[in-house]
C-alpha positions in Angstrom: 7.2 17.6 14.9 4.6 17.5 12.1 1.9 14.9 12.4 0.8 12.6 9.5 -2.6 13.2 7.9 -4.6 10.3 7.5 -6.8 9.6 4.3 -9.8 11.6 4.4 -12.5 9.1 6.0 -16.2 9.1 5.3 -18.8 9.1 8.0 -19.7 5.5 7.4 -17.1 3.0 8.2 -14.7 1.8 5.6 -15.5 -1.2 3.9 -15.8 -4.4 6.5 -13.8 -7.4 6.0 -16.9 -9.4 4.8 -17.3 -6.7 2.0 -13.6 -6.9 1.1 -13.6 -10.6 0.7 -16.9 -10.3 -1.1 -15.4 -8.1 -3.8 -12.3 -9.9 -4.0 -14.3 -13.3 -4.4 -16.2 -11.8 -7.1 -13.0 -10.6 -9.2 -11.6 -14.0 -8.8 -14.7 -15.5 -10.4 -14.7 -13.0 -12.8 -10.9 -14.0 -13.9 -12.0 -17.6 -14.1 -15.1 -16.7 -16.3 -13.0 -14.7 -18.7 -10.4 -17.6 -19.0 -13.3 -19.9 -20.6 -14.9 -17.1 -22.4 -13.5 -14.5 -24.5 -17.1 -13.0 -25.1 -17.4 -12.4 -21.4 -14.2 -10.5 -21.4 -15.4 -8.5 -24.2 -18.8 -7.7 -22.5 -17.0 -6.9 -19.3 -14.8 -4.3 -21.2 -17.8 -2.7 -23.0 -19.9 -2.6 -19.8 -17.1 -1.0 -17.6 -16.7 1.8 -20.3 -20.4 2.3 -20.8 -21.1 2.6 -17.1 -18.2 5.2 -16.7 -19.7 7.2 -19.4 -23.2 7.0 -18.1 -22.0 8.3 -14.7 -19.9 11.0 -16.2 -22.7 12.3 -18.2 -26.0 11.8 -16.4 -25.0 11.5 -12.6 -25.6 14.4 -10.2 -22.2 13.8 -8.9 -20.0 13.1 -11.9 -17.0 12.5 -9.8 -18.4 9.0 -9.3 -17.3 8.1 -12.6 -13.7 8.7 -11.5 -13.8 5.3 -9.8 -14.8 3.8 -13.0 -12.1 5.6 -15.0 -9.5 4.0 -12.3 -11.2 0.7 -12.8 -10.7 0.8 -16.7 -7.1 1.9 -16.2 -6.0 -1.2 -14.5 -8.4 -3.6 -16.2 -6.6 -2.7 -19.5 -4.0 -5.4 -18.8 -6.8 -7.9 -17.8 -8.7 -7.5 -21.2 -5.3 -7.8 -23.0 -4.6 -11.1 -21.3 -8.1 -12.3 -22.1 -8.0 -11.1 -25.8 -11.1 -9.2 -25.5 -12.5 -8.0 -28.9 -11.4 -4.4 -28.1 -8.6 -2.4 -29.5 -5.3 -2.5 -28.1 -5.2 0.9 -26.3 -8.6 0.4 -25.1 -7.6 1.0 -21.5 -6.0 4.1 -22.1 -8.5 5.9 -24.3 -11.4 4.6 -22.2 -10.3 6.2 -18.9 -9.3 9.3 -20.8 -12.8 9.7 -22.4 -14.4 9.3 -19.0 -12.2 11.9 -17.4 -12.7 14.2 -20.4 -16.5 13.9 -19.9 -16.3 14.7 -16.2 -13.9 17.6 -17.0 -16.4 19.2 -19.3 -19.2 19.3 -16.8 -16.7 21.0 -14.2 -14.7 23.2 -16.6 -12.0 23.9 -14.1 -8.1 24.3 -14.7 -4.9 25.0 -13.2 -1.4 25.9 -14.0 -0.2 22.1 -13.6 -2.9 21.4 -16.3 -1.3 23.9 -18.6 2.0 22.3 -18.2 0.5 18.9 -19.0 -0.9 20.3 -22.3 2.3 21.7 -23.2 4.0 18.5 -22.3 1.8 16.7 -25.0 2.1 19.7 -27.6 5.8 19.2 -27.5 5.5 15.5 -28.7 3.4 16.5 -31.9 5.8 18.2 -34.4 7.9 14.9 -34.8 4.6 13.1 -35.8 5.1 14.6 -39.3 8.1 12.3 -39.9 5.9 9.4 -39.1 3.3 10.6 -41.3 5.6 11.2 -44.2 7.3 7.6 -43.7 4.0 5.5 -43.5 1.6 7.9 -45.1 -1.9 7.8 -44.4 -2.1 3.9 -43.7 -2.8 1.6 -40.9 0.8 1.5 -39.8 0.9 5.1 -39.4 -2.0 4.8 -37.1 -0.6 2.0 -35.0 2.9 3.8 -34.9 1.3 7.0 -33.6 -1.3 5.3 -31.4 1.1 2.9 -29.8 3.6 5.6 -28.9 1.3 8.8 -28.1 -1.7 7.1 -26.6 0.2 6.8 -23.2 1.1 10.7 -23.2 -2.4 11.5 -24.4 -4.1 9.6 -21.5 -1.5 11.1 -19.1 -2.1 14.6 -20.3 -6.0 14.2 -19.9 -5.5 12.6 -16.4 -3.4 15.5 -15.1 -6.0 18.0 -16.7 -8.6 16.4 -14.6 -7.0 15.6 -11.2 -4.9 18.7 -11.0 -8.0 20.7 -10.9 -10.1 18.2 -8.9 -10.3 18.8 -5.1 -9.5 15.6 -3.1 -12.6 16.2 -1.0 -15.0 15.6 -4.1 -13.8 12.1 -4.2 -13.3 9.4 -1.6 -9.7 8.4 -1.9 -10.0 4.9 -0.3 -12.8 4.1 -3.0 -10.6 5.2 -5.8 -7.8 3.1 -4.4 -10.0 -0.1 -4.2 -11.2 0.7 -7.7 -7.7 0.4 -9.1 -7.2 -2.7 -6.8 -10.2 -5.1 -8.0 -9.1 -5.6 -11.6 -5.4 -6.5 -10.4 -7.1 -9.1 -8.2 -8.5 -10.6 -11.4 -5.1 -10.4 -13.1 -3.4 -12.2 -10.2 -6.0 -15.0 -10.3 -5.2 -15.4 -14.1 -1.5 -15.5 -13.3 -2.0 -18.1 -10.5 -4.4 -20.2 -12.5 -2.0 -20.3 -15.3 0.8 -21.4 -12.9 -1.2 -24.2 -11.2 -2.6 -25.5 -14.3 0.5 -25.7 -16.4 1.6 -29.1 -17.6 5.2 -28.2 -18.6 6.2 -25.3 -16.3 10.0 -24.5 -16.7 12.1 -21.9 -14.9 15.0 -20.2 -16.4 16.9 -16.9 -15.6 14.4 -15.2 -17.8 10.9 -13.8 -17.2 8.2 -16.5 -17.3 5.2 -15.8 -19.4 3.2 -18.9 -17.9 3.4 -17.5 -14.4 2.3 -14.2 -15.8 -0.9 -15.6 -17.2 0.3 -16.0 -20.7 0.8 -12.4 -21.1 3.8 -10.0 -21.1 5.6 -10.5 -17.7 6.9 -6.8 -17.5 3.2 -5.5 -17.9 1.7 -8.1 -15.5 4.5 -7.8 -12.7 4.1 -4.0 -12.8 0.2 -4.1 -12.4 0.6 -6.7 -9.7 3.2 -4.6 -7.9 0.9 -1.7 -7.9 -1.7 -3.9 -6.3 0.7 -4.6 -3.5 1.2 -0.7 -2.9 -2.6 0.0 -3.0 -3.0 -2.8 -0.2 -0.3 -1.3 1.8 -1.8 2.1 1.6 -5.3 0.9 2.3 -4.2 -1.3 5.2 -2.0 1.7 6.9 -5.1 4.0 6.6 -8.1 2.0 7.4 -10.0 1.4 10.6 -9.8 -2.0 12.3 -7.2 -4.5 12.9 -9.1 -7.3 11.0 -9.7 -5.1 7.9 -6.1 -4.0 8.0 -4.7 -7.5 8.0 -7.0 -8.6 5.4 -5.5 -5.9 3.2 -2.0 -6.8 4.0 -2.9 -10.7 3.3 -4.2 -9.7 -0.1 -1.2 -7.5 -0.8 1.2 -10.4 0.4 -0.4 -12.7 -2.3 0.0 -10.0 -4.9 3.6 -9.5 -4.0 4.3 -13.3 -4.1 3.0 -13.6 -7.7 4.8 -10.6 -8.8 7.9 -12.3 -7.7 6.8 -15.5 -9.7 6.7 -13.6 -12.8 10.3 -13.4 -12.8 10.1 -9.8 -14.1 12.0 -7.7 -11.7 10.4 -4.4 -12.9 7.4 -5.0 -10.6 9.7 -5.6 -7.8 11.7 -2.5 -8.5 8.6 -0.4 -8.6 7.6 -1.6 -5.2 11.2 -0.8 -3.7 10.9 2.8 -5.0 7.2 3.4 -3.9 7.7 1.8 -0.4 11.0 3.7 0.2 9.4 7.0 -0.5 6.3 6.2 1.6 8.3 5.1 4.6 10.6 8.3 4.2 7.6 10.5 4.6 5.9 8.7 7.4 8.7 7.5 9.8 7.9 10.3 12.2 4.4 9.2 12.5 4.4 6.9 15.6 1.3 4.8 14.4 2.7 4.3 10.9 6.2 3.4 12.2 4.5 0.6 14.3 2.4 -1.0 11.9 5.0 -0.6 9.2 7.6 -2.2 11.4 5.4 -5.2 12.3 4.4 -5.7 8.6 8.2 -5.4 7.5 9.3 -7.8 10.2 6.7 -10.3 9.7 7.1 -10.3 5.9 11.0 -10.7 6.3 10.7 -13.6 8.7 8.0 -15.4 6.5 9.9 -14.6 3.3 13.5 -15.5 4.3 12.8 -18.6 6.5 9.8 -20.1 4.8 8.4 -18.7 1.5 11.4 -17.9 -0.5 13.7 -20.8 0.3 10.8 -23.3 -0.9 10.0 -21.2 -4.0 13.7 -21.3 -4.9 13.9 -25.0 -4.3 10.7 -25.6 -6.4 12.2 -23.4 -9.3 15.5 -25.4 -9.2 17.4 -22.3 -8.0 16.2 -20.1 -10.8 14.5 -17.7 -8.6 17.8 -16.7 -6.7 19.7 -16.7 -10.1 17.1 -14.3 -11.6 16.8 -11.8 -8.6 20.5 -11.7 -7.8 21.3 -10.7 -11.4 21.8 -7.1 -12.4 21.6 -8.0 -16.2 19.1 -5.4 -17.7 18.1 -8.0 -20.3 18.7 -5.8 -23.4 17.3 -2.5 -22.0 20.5 -1.0 -21.6 21.7 -1.5 -25.3 18.2 -0.4 -26.3 18.6 2.9 -24.4 22.1 3.3 -25.7 20.7 3.1 -29.2 18.1 5.6 -28.5 20.7 7.9 -27.3 22.7 7.3 -30.5 19.6 8.0 -32.6 19.1 11.3 -30.7 22.6 12.3 -31.5 22.1 12.0 -35.1 18.7 13.5 -35.1 18.8 16.1 -32.3 16.1 18.6 -33.1 12.9 16.8 -33.8 14.1 13.0 -33.3 13.2 10.4 -36.0 9.3 10.4 -35.3 7.1 8.3 -32.9 7.5 4.4 -33.7 10.6 5.0 -36.0 13.3 4.3 -33.6 12.7 0.6 -33.8 13.4 0.5 -37.6 16.7 2.4 -37.0 17.8 -0.5 -34.4 16.7 -3.0 -37.2 19.0 -1.4 -39.5 21.8 -1.2 -37.1 21.5 -4.4 -35.1 18.9 -6.6 -37.1 16.6 -6.2 -34.1 13.3 -4.3 -34.5 12.5 -4.2 -30.6 10.6 -1.2 -29.4 11.9 1.0 -26.6 11.2 -0.1 -22.9 12.6 3.2 -21.3 10.1 6.3 -21.9 12.8 8.9 -21.2 15.3 7.7 -24.0 12.3 7.1 -26.4 11.4 10.5 -26.0 14.7 11.8 -26.9 15.1 9.4 -29.9 11.7 9.8 -31.3 11.1 13.6 -30.3 14.6 15.0 -30.1 14.9 18.3 -28.1 11.2 18.5 -28.0 11.0 15.4 -26.3 13.7 16.6 -23.7 11.5 19.6 -23.1 8.6 17.3 -22.6 10.3 15.4 -20.0 11.3 18.5 -18.2 7.5 19.6 -18.2 6.7 16.0 -16.5 9.3 16.6 -13.9 7.9 20.1 -13.3 4.5 18.7 -12.9 5.9 16.5 -10.1 7.7 19.3 -8.6 4.7 21.6 -8.5 2.5 18.9 -7.2 4.8 18.1 -4.2 5.5 21.6 -3.3 1.6 22.2 -3.2 1.0 19.2 -1.0 -0.2 20.7 2.3 0.9 18.0 4.7 2.8 14.7 5.3 0.0 12.4 4.0 -0.3 14.6 0.8 3.4 14.8 0.2 3.6 10.9 0.6 0.7 10.6 -1.7 2.4 12.5 -4.4 5.9 11.0 -3.9 4.6 7.4 -3.8 2.3 7.5 -6.8 4.6 9.6 -8.9 7.5 7.5 -7.8 5.8 4.3 -8.8 4.9 5.7 -12.1 8.3 7.3 -12.9 10.1 3.9 -12.1 7.6 1.9 -14.2 8.4 4.3 -17.1 12.2 3.4 -16.8 11.5 -0.3 -17.8 7.9 -0.5 -19.3 7.7 2.9 -21.2 3.9 3.9 -21.1 2.7 0.6 -22.6 0.0 0.2 -19.8 -2.9 2.6 -18.9 -2.1 2.3 -15.2 1.1 4.2 -15.4 -0.4 7.4 -16.9 -3.5 7.1 -14.3 -1.2 6.5 -11.3 0.8 9.6 -12.5 -2.2 11.7 -12.9 -3.7 11.0 -9.4 -0.4 12.1 -7.8 -1.5 15.6 -9.0 -4.7 15.6 -7.3 -5.6 19.1 -6.0 -5.4 19.3 -2.1 -7.5 21.6 0.0 -5.3 24.2 2.0 -5.7 24.0 5.8 -7.4 26.9 7.2 -4.9 29.2 9.2 -5.5 29.3 12.9 -7.7 32.2 14.3 -5.7 34.9 16.2 -6.9 36.0 19.6 -8.4 39.6 19.8 -5.7 42.2 20.1 -6.8 45.0 22.8 -4.6 47.8 21.4 -3.9 51.2 23.3 -6.1 54.1 21.9 -4.4 57.3 21.4 -1.7 58.6 23.9 -3.5 57.3 27.0 -2.8 53.8 28.4 -6.3 53.0 28.4 -7.1 49.7 26.5 -10.0 49.0 24.4 -12.6 47.1 26.4 -13.8 43.6 25.0 -17.3 43.3 23.8 -19.9 43.3 26.7 -21.1 39.8 27.6 -24.7 39.2 29.0 -24.9 37.3 32.0 -27.3 34.3 32.1 -30.4 35.1 34.2 -30.0 34.3 37.9 -26.4 34.5 38.0 -24.5 37.0 40.3 
């Protein structure tokens, strides 16, 4: 029976409960300051990127900038929510820039990185259609940036992490760096919910409980926060710290549900299923996971969910018991129809929505990355998707143990599930997919005992090396 490997632990203890609550409180305060000051949100965005660039360029250990890159990736939604005065794809290009600067100092590569570069190169030929349609205008830049910034950030992330040994960075700090901006996002969503004067619940996603921003993007990031808390709680030292993480994760899960966007919950189900599948043989994991699951089931079924359903006038039950895809199914079908008519190169990045407008009078963008790649990039998009799946397969095969396998499966599973309903709209999807490809050190093979072989045709054996006796012994 194989044993699960715990997250690599530093010599110093993992952050105690006081430090965890301090960082949480600071990011709650940060969110409230951003609510009342757009300038503060802009300053925060510029400061985060500047600190990452500084560490990547001047630090003796540039891998420290990796934590800032993760922070920038999940903070992208936070800055969008507060309308910070930065461009829309700031989070994607920001973390990609930091990782490029670190990579330039290390100059290491891998076969997985080669696949990632091929993935992005396959998406470029159809850009000629977009440039031809819009010309060298602002609309052309927006179409290319909104549809290719995600794949570009994904490629850069894989280029860095697939050649970065997991021993160079502290994984628990990386996960916490991703978590802190999500705490601020949850605070903004909770503040918007509690201060709303006319809060109405229907069977659709709710903008108010999502902090005034897109419910699909907010619920996806909040669901990621729950997964991060679950992983940190399962692998940390100390019962108090573990249950503190679980408590924060429970609050993030609750706010995910309140967005009424089922995408975040879907991502959680996929990621938790993969995590549990890989670790059920681990007795310690099973004991903790079973306790958390039973507690969550009892609290949710008999206390929280009935009261929330009553508060929403039954809308909660109606929303989460429905299997309606809210238009995503028809959008995916239209993507496949576009691909059928333009099989080789597709129609070009950003142009599928214009075909939908001509057919249905609706100019909505694609929500599914897989069908978007087919419609806008044709067979080259299909080949790019194949490269993406090969990257996951190679990373999973290279994982040396249960912990590494569950890391690859959990994070790649979350990212692939998010791409099915949110495309690559948020930077966190690209970053989380990239960290699933991190390079794991191979375990050292066990040393074999010396073999005393027979010499020649005689039955005499080679004697072991002479050992000196300690003085005074007989």
